[in-house]
One Martini backbone bead per residue (centre of mass of N, CA, C, O) as a GRO file, in nm:
protein
  189
    1UNK     BB    1  15.693 -14.604   5.039
    2UNK     BB    2  16.028 -14.521   5.118
    3UNK     BB    3  16.162 -14.231   5.291
    4UNK     BB    4  16.382 -14.033   5.390
    5UNK     BB    5  16.371 -13.753   5.578
    6UNK     BB    6  16.568 -13.589   5.408
    7UNK     BB    7  16.439 -13.637   5.132
    8UNK     BB    8  16.151 -13.549   5.201
    9UNK     BB    9  16.217 -13.248   5.272
   10UNK     BB   10  16.317 -13.187   4.964
   11UNK     BB   11  16.021 -13.311   4.818
   12UNK     BB   12  15.744 -13.164   4.908
   13UNK     BB   13  15.685 -13.007   4.624
   14UNK     BB   14  15.605 -13.226   4.409
   15UNK     BB   15  15.297 -13.275   4.431
   16UNK     BB   16  15.217 -12.977   4.364
   17UNK     BB   17  15.363 -12.965   4.092
   18UNK     BB   18  15.188 -13.182   3.955
   19UNK     BB   19  14.924 -13.028   3.978
   20UNK     BB   20  15.014 -12.782   3.816
   21UNK     BB   21  15.089 -12.939   3.561
   22UNK     BB   22  14.803 -13.037   3.505
   23UNK     BB   23  14.691 -12.753   3.451
   24UNK     BB   24  14.903 -12.673   3.223
   25UNK     BB   25  14.803 -12.912   3.021
   26UNK     BB   26  14.521 -12.829   2.921
   27UNK     BB   27  14.586 -12.648   2.667
   28UNK     BB   28  14.717 -12.880   2.511
   29UNK     BB   29  14.465 -13.055   2.484
   30UNK     BB   30  14.296 -12.847   2.340
   31UNK     BB   31  14.479 -12.820   2.094
   32UNK     BB   32  14.464 -13.116   2.004
   33UNK     BB   33  14.157 -13.120   1.960
   34UNK     BB   34  14.152 -12.884   1.752
   35UNK     BB   35  14.351 -13.032   1.543
   36UNK     BB   36  14.139 -13.243   1.538
   37UNK     BB   37  13.856 -13.395   1.368
   38UNK     BB   38  13.770 -13.659   1.448
   39UNK     BB   39  13.618 -13.856   1.695
   40UNK     BB   40  13.928 -13.870   1.755
   41UNK     BB   41  14.246 -13.852   1.972
   42UNK     BB   42  14.541 -13.984   2.030
   43UNK     BB   43  14.709 -13.752   2.135
   44UNK     BB   44  14.508 -13.663   2.356
   45UNK     BB   45  14.477 -13.937   2.499
   46UNK     BB   46  14.776 -13.976   2.590
   47UNK     BB   47  14.798 -13.711   2.740
   48UNK     BB   48  14.566 -13.756   2.932
   49UNK     BB   49  14.689 -14.009   3.063
   50UNK     BB   50  14.950 -13.881   3.169
   51UNK     BB   51  14.808 -13.670   3.344
   52UNK     BB   52  14.633 -13.867   3.515
   53UNK     BB   53  14.872 -14.020   3.650
   54UNK     BB   54  14.963 -13.780   3.835
   55UNK     BB   55  14.744 -13.821   4.045
   56UNK     BB   56  14.856 -14.079   4.167
   57UNK     BB   57  15.145 -13.982   4.225
   58UNK     BB   58  15.089 -13.733   4.411
   59UNK     BB   59  14.947 -13.892   4.635
   60UNK     BB   60  15.172 -14.088   4.707
   61UNK     BB   61  15.388 -13.872   4.767
   62UNK     BB   62  15.244 -13.712   4.988
   63UNK     BB   63  15.238 -13.951   5.185
   64UNK     BB   64  15.543 -14.038   5.182
   65UNK     BB   65  15.641 -13.721   5.248
   66UNK     BB   66  15.449 -13.564   5.426
   67UNK     BB   67  15.291 -13.340   5.197
   68UNK     BB   68  15.031 -13.262   5.301
   69UNK     BB   69  14.792 -13.007   5.196
   70UNK     BB   70  14.573 -12.760   5.146
   71UNK     BB   71  14.635 -12.720   4.853
   72UNK     BB   72  14.606 -13.022   4.769
   73UNK     BB   73  14.309 -13.064   4.872
   74UNK     BB   74  14.211 -12.855   4.650
   75UNK     BB   75  14.379 -12.877   4.376
   76UNK     BB   76  14.358 -13.175   4.301
   77UNK     BB   77  14.048 -13.203   4.248
   78UNK     BB   78  14.038 -12.965   4.054
   79UNK     BB   79  14.229 -13.081   3.837
   80UNK     BB   80  14.056 -13.326   3.780
   81UNK     BB   81  13.798 -13.176   3.692
   82UNK     BB   82  13.936 -13.020   3.460
   83UNK     BB   83  14.028 -13.259   3.296
   84UNK     BB   84  13.749 -13.378   3.250
   85UNK     BB   85  13.624 -13.125   3.123
   86UNK     BB   86  13.807 -13.110   2.878
   87UNK     BB   87  13.735 -13.391   2.772
   88UNK     BB   88  13.427 -13.353   2.747
   89UNK     BB   89  13.427 -13.106   2.563
   90UNK     BB   90  13.599 -13.243   2.346
   91UNK     BB   91  13.395 -13.472   2.277
   92UNK     BB   92  13.186 -13.279   2.170
   93UNK     BB   93  13.360 -13.114   1.961
   94UNK     BB   94  13.445 -13.395   1.794
   95UNK     BB   95  13.174 -13.587   1.800
   96UNK     BB   96  13.166 -13.834   2.006
   97UNK     BB   97  12.950 -13.677   2.181
   98UNK     BB   98  12.694 -13.581   2.319
   99UNK     BB   99  12.587 -13.362   2.576
  100UNK     BB  100  12.448 -13.518   2.809
  101UNK     BB  101  12.664 -13.680   2.965
  102UNK     BB  102  12.876 -13.456   3.005
  103UNK     BB  103  12.681 -13.256   3.150
  104UNK     BB  104  12.626 -13.422   3.399
  105UNK     BB  105  12.919 -13.418   3.501
  106UNK     BB  106  12.967 -13.111   3.496
  107UNK     BB  107  12.742 -13.034   3.694
  108UNK     BB  108  12.832 -13.208   3.925
  109UNK     BB  109  13.115 -13.079   3.958
  110UNK     BB  110  13.021 -12.790   4.007
  111UNK     BB  111  12.850 -12.855   4.259
  112UNK     BB  112  13.083 -12.970   4.426
  113UNK     BB  113  13.264 -12.724   4.431
  114UNK     BB  114  13.061 -12.535   4.563
  115UNK     BB  115  13.002 -12.711   4.813
  116UNK     BB  116  13.290 -12.717   4.926
  117UNK     BB  117  13.317 -12.413   4.963
  118UNK     BB  118  13.079 -12.368   5.150
  119UNK     BB  119  13.168 -12.567   5.369
  120UNK     BB  120  13.446 -12.443   5.424
  121UNK     BB  121  13.325 -12.160   5.505
  122UNK     BB  122  13.177 -12.327   5.755
  123UNK     BB  123  13.413 -12.532   5.869
  124UNK     BB  124  13.386 -12.772   5.653
  125UNK     BB  125  13.577 -13.072   5.570
  126UNK     BB  126  13.540 -13.229   5.284
  127UNK     BB  127  13.624 -13.545   5.169
  128UNK     BB  128  13.750 -13.766   4.971
  129UNK     BB  129  13.625 -14.072   4.887
  130UNK     BB  130  13.602 -14.381   4.753
  131UNK     BB  131  13.357 -14.321   4.582
  132UNK     BB  132  13.474 -14.066   4.446
  133UNK     BB  133  13.730 -14.199   4.334
  134UNK     BB  134  13.588 -14.409   4.159
  135UNK     BB  135  13.425 -14.213   3.988
  136UNK     BB  136  13.667 -14.051   3.879
  137UNK     BB  137  13.822 -14.284   3.753
  138UNK     BB  138  13.602 -14.373   3.555
  139UNK     BB  139  13.571 -14.105   3.407
  140UNK     BB  140  13.864 -14.074   3.319
  141UNK     BB  141  13.883 -14.340   3.164
  142UNK     BB  142  13.646 -14.295   2.966
  143UNK     BB  143  13.754 -14.039   2.838
  144UNK     BB  144  14.026 -14.146   2.736
  145UNK     BB  145  13.904 -14.376   2.561
  146UNK     BB  146  13.713 -14.192   2.387
  147UNK     BB  147  13.955 -14.040   2.254
  148UNK     BB  148  14.065 -14.317   2.112
  149UNK     BB  149  13.764 -14.455   2.080
  150UNK     BB  150  13.444 -14.608   1.931
  151UNK     BB  151  13.375 -14.821   2.114
  152UNK     BB  152  13.105 -14.956   2.268
  153UNK     BB  153  13.227 -15.026   2.551
  154UNK     BB  154  13.299 -14.728   2.609
  155UNK     BB  155  13.014 -14.619   2.615
  156UNK     BB  156  12.924 -14.793   2.852
  157UNK     BB  157  13.137 -14.691   3.051
  158UNK     BB  158  13.048 -14.399   3.042
  159UNK     BB  159  12.754 -14.446   3.152
  160UNK     BB  160  12.850 -14.560   3.417
  161UNK     BB  161  12.997 -14.302   3.503
  162UNK     BB  162  12.748 -14.124   3.509
  163UNK     BB  163  12.591 -14.282   3.724
  164UNK     BB  164  12.816 -14.271   3.942
  165UNK     BB  165  12.824 -13.963   3.962
  166UNK     BB  166  12.539 -13.930   4.068
  167UNK     BB  167  12.567 -14.116   4.315
  168UNK     BB  168  12.806 -13.961   4.447
  169UNK     BB  169  12.653 -13.701   4.482
  170UNK     BB  170  12.439 -13.811   4.671
  171UNK     BB  171  12.642 -13.896   4.887
  172UNK     BB  172  12.758 -13.611   4.948
  173UNK     BB  173  12.493 -13.489   5.035
  174UNK     BB  174  12.443 -13.682   5.269
  175UNK     BB  175  12.703 -13.611   5.424
  176UNK     BB  176  12.653 -13.307   5.450
  177UNK     BB  177  12.386 -13.322   5.601
  178UNK     BB  178  12.491 -13.489   5.838
  179UNK     BB  179  12.703 -13.284   5.927
  180UNK     BB  180  12.513 -13.047   5.978
  181UNK     BB  181  12.333 -13.190   6.184
  182UNK     BB  182  12.568 -13.259   6.384
  183UNK     BB  183  12.603 -12.926   6.420
  184UNK     BB  184  12.308 -12.792   6.418
  185UNK     BB  185  12.237 -12.746   6.114
  186UNK     BB  186  12.013 -12.639   5.907
  187UNK     BB  187  11.855 -12.783   5.594
  188UNK     BB  188  11.630 -12.573   5.598
  189UNK     BB  189  11.459 -12.289   5.457
   0.00000   0.00000   0.00000
């Protein structure tokens, strides 16, 4: 995507606005899930999908407009995690899934958010890598599809997403420990 420098300078706010819009859409999805009896909600699924697509769009725009920012580096993954969290909690609430799989992803995401904050406060900026992006994409896709249908293949995809989430968490821990050791910071208590 090529954008003239003049146009880019006027549009640098758009990627962050999309991230904020993604956060503002969360209560709408919660309302849709509460209004539906379950075990699926087409209205919530399509809204979830539309909101999830903004994640791809805001990243592309931020790079094309040279509008990457500290706010975006923090808020974008947070908005993604919150979208997935709302979807997972909604899937439990409407009876689509039992709590085990969703809770594994929710605990993993909470641990990652806390870890990133701790590392950032230590002056270490861990970035989302391709493994994490793939894991997040698969979890987001599985959640959106599970909101739409009870097909068995979606359940299998969901459990693959759970396993990949755990694996990517292990990967991030490994990267964090390696980074700390590289800086001479002890990882032993």
